[in-house]
N, C-alpha and C positions, 0 to 999 in steps of 0.2 A: 504494500499500500504505500502510496505516494501522497504525503500532505504538502500543500503549498498555502500559506498564511500570508495574506495580502491585505493592507491598510493603512490608513493615515494615523491609526492610535498606536504609534511606534512603541510608547511606554507599556501597553498592555502585551504586545507581542514579546517584548523583553522579559517582562515579569512571569507571563504564564507559559511561554514557550523556551526562549532562551534559558531562562533560569529556572526552569521547572524541575522539581525534586521527585516528580512521579515519573511515569510510565515513557515520558519524551526526555528523560534525563540524559544528556549527551548523545543524542539521536539528531541533531540538526546537522544536515549535510552542506549547507551554503546559506549564508547571510548577505542579503542584497538590501542596501539602505539606498532606497530610490530618492534621489535628490531632485527639487525642481529643475526645470531648464534652465541653462544659463543663456547668456544672450546669443551666442553660436546657435544653440540648439532651438532657441525661439525664432530666430530668423529662418532656420531651414524649416521650422513648422509653418511659417507664415508663406514661404515659398511653396510648400506642398500644398497650400489651402489657396494659392494663385493671389496671394496679398502682396501688392507692390508697394511696400513702406519703405521709406528710407530709414537708415540706422537711427537717426535722430528721432524720428517718432516710434521706430520700435523701442527705444528707451523710454519715451514717455508711457508706452503701454506697459512697460515692465515696472515703472514706477507705481502704476495703478494696480497691476494684477501679479506681478512676479512672475516666475517661470511656471506657473501651476497649469498643466496641459487642459484641465478641466474647465479651467476660466478661459483660456486662449483659444478654444474650440469654438466660443461665442461668436468668434470674429468671422465677416464674411466680406467678401469683394464688393466694391461699388459705393463704399463710403471711406471719408475720412477717418484718421484716428482720432481726432476730437468727436466726430460724430459717433462714433463706436462707443467710445467711453461714456458718453451721454446716454444713449441707448443701454449700455449693460450695466453701469453704476449708477445712473440717476433717475432713469425712468422707473416708476413703481414695478412695472412687470419685468425689469431687468434682472439677471442672475444674480448680480453682486449688490442690488439696492438693499438687500435684508439677508445677506449670506452670513454676515459677521456672527451674529449670536448663533445661528443655526450651526454655523461652523464649530465653535468651542462646546456647544450643549451636546453635539453628537459625538464629539470625540472624547470628552471627558466627565467622569463622575464628579458632583461637586463643581460644576464649570464657573459657578459665579467667584470662586477663589481664582482660578486661571484668567478671569477676565479682569478682576480687581489687579493682578499683577501686569498683565498686558496694557491696562488704560494707565496705570502709574508709570510704567515705561514710557508710553506715549506721550505723557507730558513731560519727560526728561529724556529728550531725544538722544542726548549724549551718553545715557547709562546712569546706572545707580550702584552703589555699593550694597551688599546683601542687607545690611542693617538699615539702610535708607531704604530700600525696597520694602521692607516690614513696615516703616513707618508710614511711607507713602500710599502704600496699598492698603492700610487699615486692618490688615490680617495679624492674628496673634502668631508670635514666633514659635515654631514647634513642627512637628511632623507633618502635619497637614500642609502646612506652608512648603517645606522642603519637599513633599512628594509633588505638589503642585508646579514648583519650579522646575524639578526635575523632569517632569512629563513635559512642560514647555520646552526644555532644552532638547529632549530627545525627539521631540516632534519636529523641531527646526524652527520653532517661532521667535525664539530668542538666542542670543549669542552670549557666550562666558568667555571673556578673554582678560589677560593680566596687563596692568599697566606696566610701563617701562621700568624694569629693576625692582618690581614690587613681589611680594610673596603671594601665595594662592588665596589667602584670606582677603588680600586686597582686590580680587578679582571685580570687575565690572560686568554687570548685566545690561544687556543693550537689545531693544526690540528690532528685529530685521525683518519680520512677515511685512512684505510690502503692501499687500492688500489690507492689513489691519491698519498699518499707519496711514494709508491714504482713505480708508474708511473714515476713521476718527478724526482725520484732517478736515474732510472735504464733504463726504457723503452724509455723516450722522448730522441730524438737524436741518439739512436743507429742504426747501420746499418742494413736496412731491409734484411731480408733472410740469414743473417749470420749464419751458423749452430752452434749449441749448445752454443748460446750466453749466457744464464743464468750459464750453467755448467762453463763457463770461467770467468764469473763475479763473481760469488760466491766462486772462488778460490782466488780472490784478496784480499789484506789487507782492502781495501775500504769496502768490505763486512762485515768484522768483526766489524769496526766501526759502520757501518749503523745498523747492526743486533741487537748490544747492545741498541740502541735507539729506534729500532722496538719493541724488547722484552720488553722494558719499557711501551711503549704504549700498549701493550697486558695486561701487569699487571695492568695498570690503568683501563682498560677496564673489569678487573676480580677481582675488589676489594672485592666484597662478597665473592669469593674464598679464597682471602687471609685473610679476616677476620675469615671465618670459620676455617682454618687452625692454625690460632693464638688463637684460642678459644675465639674470640671477638664478636661472632654473637650476642649476647645478650648484649653488652656493648655498652654505648652511644660513638660514635665517630664521628670524622671530619676528614676527608681526605684532605690534603692540599699540599702545596709547600713552600718553603724558599729559599730565596737567599739573600746573603750578598756579596755587592760590595768589600769589602775590604778597610780597612783604615790603619791609622798609628798604631793602637793598634792590629788590628787582619787580618789576611789575608782572601781574598774572598773564599766563599763556597757556594755551591748549593746544595739542597736536592730537587729532584722532586717529591718525594711521601714519605709523612709522615703521621703517624697515631695519632692524638692527642686523647687521652683516657681521660674518666672521672675518671678512677681509679689510677691516678697519675703516668702512664705512657706515654711516646711518642716514638713510632718505627721510627727511621729513616731507610728508606728502600733503599737499594742498587741492582739494577739489573744487571746480569751478565749473558749472553747468550754465551754458549760453547758447542762445540760436545764431551765433556768429562767431567769428573769429575774436578770442579774447585779448584784450590790451592790457598790459602791466604799466600802470600809472607810477609816477615817481612816489606819490605816497603809499601806494600798496607793495611796491618794491620795498621801502622803507619798513613797513609793516612786517614783511616777511623775514627781512633782515634781524629787525628786533627780536622776532619770535625765537629765531635760529640762535642767537645770542644769548638769550635768556635760557634756552635749552642747555647750551654749552656750558654756560655759567653754573647754572643750579646743578646739573647732573655730574659735572667736572669729568664729562667724558673725555677719554684720550683719542676716541674715533674722529674722524672728519664728518660733521654733520653738514648737509647739502640738501637743498630743496628740490623737490620732484613735484611738478605741476601735472594734475590730473584734469583733463580738459574733455570738452566735447569737440569743437573743431580746433586745430592747432592754433597756439597762442602767436601772435604777430611778435617776432625776434627783433624788438626795438632795443635802444640802449639798456634800459632797464631790466629788460628780459634777460640779457647777455650777462648784466652784472650779477644777477641773484639767482637764475634758474639754472640748476645742473643737470635736469632730465625732464622730459615730458612723455606723458602717457595719454593718447587721445583715446576717444570713443571707437574709434576704428580698431584699435589694440584691444579692446575689451572683446569683441567680437572672435578673437583668435580661438581656434580649437585646440584648447590645451592638451588633448589626448592624441594630438597627431605624433 
C-alpha cells in the first residue's frame, strides 16, 4: 500500500505522520516540501495560460497573490494586471475578496491565535522579537502561543531569522505571506463593489510606500537569485538583518537584508521599487553612506561593508551612483531559474 499525504496543513503532516510513534514510525519514503512558485515559475505559469504580462506587472501580481498556483489560476487573458487584481481581490465575487479568514480557519485549530499573530506582524512590517510578538498579539505566553507560532513557521506564513551577530533568542519573526499582507493593507475595509478600486489605490502615495516594503519581501524570498547575480552561489554566506536604535554617539540605522560573506565582504542591501529607472540623488547617496558608516562603527566589523542596490529597472549610473553603489540586482535577475 502506498500512502501519499498532501495538504497545506504542514504542521499536521509533520506531527501526525513524520513524527508518528505508531504504525507509521520510520516508514516515510520521501518528504517533499512544496514551496510557492518563485518569480521564474510564476512567469512560466503565465506563459502557459497565454498571459502576456511584462515582468514589472508579474511582480505586481506577486505582491498581491504571492506564488500560490491556486490563486494565479484565476488569471485569464484579455485584461490588464490592475483589472485582474480588481476582479480577483476587490470584487465581492472574487476568490481573494474573503479568502483571508477562510484560509486560516481551514488550516488551523484555534485559528484565532494564528490570526492574532499574523495581524500583529502585519502592523510591524520589519518584524518583532518573540516577547514583543507576545505583547502585540495579546496572547498569553505559553504552549498555545508556541504551537501557533511553530505552525505558522512550518506552513510558510512567517519567517524567522537572526539579526547580524545575535543569538537564537534574539531571532526576528516577520510576516512573508504576500496575500495576507496585501489583504490587511488594501482589501480589508474597502467598500464592496466599488469600481476600479485597485486602479485608484495603486495611484495613491500610500502604494509607493507599501510597494517598496513588498518588493523587499520579494527580494528576501529570492535570495538564491540575488546570490547568483552577485557571483556568490559558491561562497559561504549568511543572510541577516541589523538594527541600531541610536544613542549619543551614533544615529539610528536599520538594514533589513545584509549578506555576510566568508570572503571578507558584507553586502548591505537597499531595495527600491519604481516604474522607471531609479535616480540616486546627492541626499540619498549621503543617506546610504551614513547608514554604512554607522554599521561599520557600531559593529566594529573588520570586513569591507559595501552597498548593493535592489531595483526594478537598473538605476542611472550618475556621479552619486558611482560613489556609493558597489553592485546592483534588478528585477530581471530575480527571474533567474536558480535550479539551472
